[in-house]
N, CA, C and O of each residue as an XYZ file, in Angstrom:
308
protein
N       0.727     -1.048     -0.369
C      -0.077     -0.127      0.120
C       1.280      1.188      0.227
O       2.289      1.214      0.932
N       0.804      2.079     -0.699
C       1.669      3.582     -0.971
C       1.325      4.170      0.559
O       0.327      3.824      1.192
N       2.344      5.134      1.047
C       2.644      5.807      1.816
C       1.944      7.150      1.660
O       1.954      7.558      0.499
N       1.504      7.720      2.303
C       0.844      9.213      2.393
C       2.378      9.702      3.188
O       3.074      9.175      4.055
N       2.472     10.958      2.408
C       3.379     11.846      2.862
C       2.741     13.456      2.525
O       1.817     13.652      1.737
N       3.468     14.564      3.324
C       3.532     15.743      4.092
C       4.559     16.675      3.418
O       5.699     16.300      3.147
N       4.074     17.952      3.154
C       5.868     18.391      3.384
C       5.347     19.713      4.202
O       4.275     20.281      3.993
N       6.286     20.066      5.133
C       6.270     20.667      6.629
C       7.500     21.483      6.259
O       8.392     21.027      5.545
N       7.510     22.721      6.780
C       8.443     23.694      6.828
C       9.555     23.491      8.025
O       9.316     23.618      9.225
N      10.861     23.137      7.421
C      11.580     23.072      8.621
C      11.761     23.655      9.758
O      11.589     24.832      9.439
N      12.025     23.649     11.037
C      11.798     24.242     12.260
C      13.086     25.223     11.858
O      14.202     24.865     11.481
N      12.590     26.539     12.055
C      13.623     27.628     12.278
C      13.676     28.522     10.882
O      14.035     29.692     10.756
N      13.221     27.627      9.909
C      13.460     27.929      8.436
C      12.575     28.915      8.239
O      11.438     28.892      8.712
N      13.305     30.378      7.123
C      12.189     31.486      7.137
C      12.376     31.226      5.251
O      13.021     30.587      4.420
N      11.380     32.160      5.385
C      11.613     32.365      3.528
C      12.985     33.066      2.981
O      13.373     34.129      3.466
N      13.442     32.632      2.307
C      14.827     33.062      1.709
C      14.366     33.751      0.442
O      13.452     33.316     -0.258
N      15.139     34.986      0.161
C      15.179     35.682     -1.377
C      16.606     35.973     -1.801
O      17.378     36.395     -0.939
N      17.025     35.795     -3.015
C      17.492     35.951     -4.005
C      17.199     36.722     -5.303
O      16.124     36.618     -5.895
N      18.064     37.387     -5.652
C      18.345     38.341     -6.801
C      19.406     37.658     -8.177
O      20.619     37.515     -8.030
N      18.695     37.311     -9.423
C      19.280     36.918    -10.514
C      19.718     37.643    -11.832
O      18.835     38.102    -12.557
N      20.841     37.751    -12.127
C      20.732     38.836    -13.523
C      20.328     37.506    -14.603
O      20.702     36.333    -14.556
N      19.603     38.061    -15.378
C      19.328     37.289    -16.597
C      20.492     37.742    -17.766
O      20.463     37.260    -18.899
N      21.253     38.478    -17.444
C      22.426     39.091    -18.442
C      23.438     38.302    -18.485
O      23.928     37.849    -19.520
N      23.964     38.006    -16.909
C      25.339     37.019    -16.757
C      25.288     35.883    -15.770
O      26.127     35.002    -15.580
N      24.020     36.105    -15.124
C      24.077     34.612    -14.102
C      24.186     35.056    -12.599
O      23.789     34.529    -11.560
N      24.944     36.350    -12.891
C      25.646     36.622    -11.247
C      24.237     36.506    -10.269
O      23.211     36.105    -10.817
N      24.210     36.839     -8.917
C      23.248     36.581     -8.074
C      23.803     36.768     -6.698
O      24.912     36.559     -6.207
N      22.606     37.257     -6.210
C      23.077     38.071     -4.751
C      23.227     36.773     -4.038
O      23.069     35.697     -4.615
N      23.572     36.894     -2.623
C      23.747     36.313     -1.348
C      22.237     35.952     -1.074
O      21.470     36.915     -1.094
N      21.598     34.495     -0.777
C      20.338     34.757     -0.142
C      20.049     35.403      1.248
O      20.869     35.241      2.151
N      18.940     36.112      1.449
C      18.635     36.714      2.172
C      17.335     36.316      3.063
O      16.628     35.434      2.578
N      17.019     36.758      4.063
C      15.496     36.773      4.377
C      14.801     37.995      4.158
O      13.580     38.095      4.276
N      15.644     39.023      3.805
C      14.734     40.302      3.496
C      14.838     40.316      2.050
O      15.842     40.110      1.369
N      13.561     40.611      1.648
C      13.359     40.473      0.494
C      14.164     42.057     -0.150
O      14.882     41.982     -1.147
N      14.010     42.939      0.311
C      15.002     44.127     -0.329
C      16.142     44.091     -0.270
O      16.688     45.050     -0.816
N      17.022     43.105      0.339
C      18.593     42.845     -0.067
C      18.084     42.562     -1.348
O      18.278     43.517     -2.101
N      17.363     41.382     -2.017
C      17.892     41.371     -3.303
C      17.500     42.205     -4.200
O      18.230     42.453     -5.160
N      16.124     42.864     -4.037
C      16.175     43.694     -4.491
C      17.050     44.963     -4.766
O      17.056     45.499     -5.874
N      17.694     45.360     -3.844
C      18.860     46.299     -3.897
C      20.081     45.711     -4.708
O      20.512     46.360     -5.661
N      20.591     44.638     -4.399
C      21.539     43.949     -5.109
C      21.066     43.743     -6.846
O      21.923     44.101     -7.653
N      20.160     43.360     -7.234
C      19.553     43.971     -8.454
C      20.143     45.460     -8.913
O      21.162     45.767     -9.531
N      19.341     46.046     -8.489
C      19.986     48.269     -8.217
C      21.109     47.976     -8.848
O      21.329     47.827    -10.050
N      21.923     47.895     -7.757
C      22.931     48.077     -7.432
C      24.054     47.267     -8.426
O      25.141     47.808     -8.631
N      23.718     45.867     -9.068
C      24.388     45.179     -9.978
C      24.290     46.141    -11.511
O      25.241     46.466    -12.222
N      22.781     46.459    -11.728
C      22.126     47.134    -12.895
C      22.900     48.544    -12.810
O      22.728     49.238    -13.812
N      23.726     49.108    -11.802
C      23.813     50.515    -12.149
C      25.775     50.218    -12.502
O      26.412     50.935    -13.274
N      26.408     48.975    -11.690
C      27.705     48.574    -12.067
C      27.474     47.842    -13.591
O      28.591     48.004    -14.083
N      27.022     47.445    -14.163
C      27.085     46.621    -15.092
C      26.187     47.089    -16.758
O      26.469     46.799    -17.920
N      24.956     47.979    -16.114
C      24.341     48.617    -17.293
C      23.324     47.501    -17.690
O      22.479     47.764    -18.546
N      23.384     45.664    -16.824
C      22.247     44.817    -17.142
C      20.908     45.376    -16.711
O      20.836     46.284    -15.882
N      19.910     44.858    -17.248
C      18.740     45.561    -17.215
C      17.390     44.122    -17.007
O      16.167     44.260    -16.985
N      18.007     43.149    -16.914
C      17.093     42.044    -16.683
C      17.137     41.319    -15.522
O      18.276     40.937    -15.253
N      16.300     41.003    -14.753
C      16.738     39.925    -13.229
C      15.426     38.948    -12.873
O      14.420     38.642    -13.513
N      15.722     38.747    -12.086
C      15.013     37.329    -11.671
C      14.872     37.616    -10.014
O      15.963     37.656     -9.445
N      13.735     37.815     -9.189
C      13.630     37.511     -7.758
C      12.924     36.425     -7.846
O      12.019     36.158     -8.637
N      13.518     35.604     -6.726
C      13.218     34.157     -6.539
C      12.825     34.169     -4.775
O      13.022     35.086     -3.978
N      12.431     33.301     -4.614
C      11.725     33.243     -2.981
C      11.965     31.841     -2.857
O      11.610     31.268     -3.887
N      12.557     30.858     -1.764
C      12.454     29.505     -1.391
C      12.522     29.537     -0.003
O      12.890     30.527      0.630
N      12.124     28.317      0.559
C      12.246     27.758      1.582
C      12.072     26.583      2.129
O      11.087     25.979      1.704
N      12.620     26.118      2.831
C      13.290     24.462      3.183
C      12.296     23.622      3.758
O      11.700     23.953      4.783
N      12.090     22.594      3.178
C      10.860     21.864      3.854
C      11.605     20.163      3.846
O      12.488     19.571      3.225
N      10.756     19.914      4.797
C      11.123     18.115      5.035
C       9.461     17.343      4.642
O       8.289     17.716      4.702
N      10.144     16.170      4.257
C       8.976     15.539      3.878
C       8.577     14.075      5.409
O       9.321     13.315      6.028
N       7.237     14.293      5.439
C       7.127     13.573      6.686
C       6.045     12.496      6.119
O       5.380     12.779      5.123
N       5.879     11.135      6.851
C       4.814     10.482      6.373
C       3.879     10.560      7.683
O       4.220     10.471      8.862
N       2.497     10.765      7.086
C       1.422     11.676      7.556
C       1.047      9.936      8.652
O       0.573     10.088      9.778
N       1.292      8.676      8.198
C       0.497      7.583      9.145
C       1.624      7.554      9.980
O       2.727      7.526      9.434
N       1.528      7.558     11.549
C       2.337      7.207     12.075
C       2.532      5.689     12.214
O       3.664      5.298     11.929
N       1.828      4.956     12.517
C       1.787      3.309     12.479
C       2.716      2.904     10.848
O       3.444      1.928     10.669
N       2.577      3.362     10.430
C       3.903      3.274      8.906
C       5.336      3.132      9.085
O       6.112      2.209      8.840
N       5.548      4.839      9.808
C       6.845      5.180     10.289
C       7.425      3.753     11.181
O       8.655      3.694     11.162
N       6.998      3.032     11.664
C       7.466      2.032     12.876
C       8.616      1.400     11.723
O       8.341      1.163     10.546
N       9.772      1.223     12.279
C      10.848      0.942     11.787
C      11.563      1.229     10.375
O      12.323      0.587      9.651
N      11.098      2.205     10.338
C      12.038      2.809      9.357
C      13.043      4.193      9.961
O      12.786      4.760     11.024
N      14.077      4.536      9.156
C      14.676      5.449      9.756
C      14.476      6.482      8.694
O      13.910      6.373      7.606
N      15.189      7.727      9.363
C      14.616      8.861      8.402
C      16.324      9.128      7.625
O      17.262      8.550      8.174
N      16.627     10.037      6.325
C      17.636     10.534      5.580
C      17.275     11.725      5.434
O      17.973     12.506      4.787
């Protein structure tokens, strides 16, 4: 029988933001502050003249089996 899974945000994990230049693929350091990623894009544009950017947000998750009885005898990785 297939197991049912769910995703849960990892404890202490916050949404992270990254700015990426579409011209040269350079990118900002990921930050919890979305303004930091946007500011990096503006600074990069000023330094290079590049005008196309992507802003991304991500968060870390873990997969968990939803039926506790199915977990017995399993090890997590």
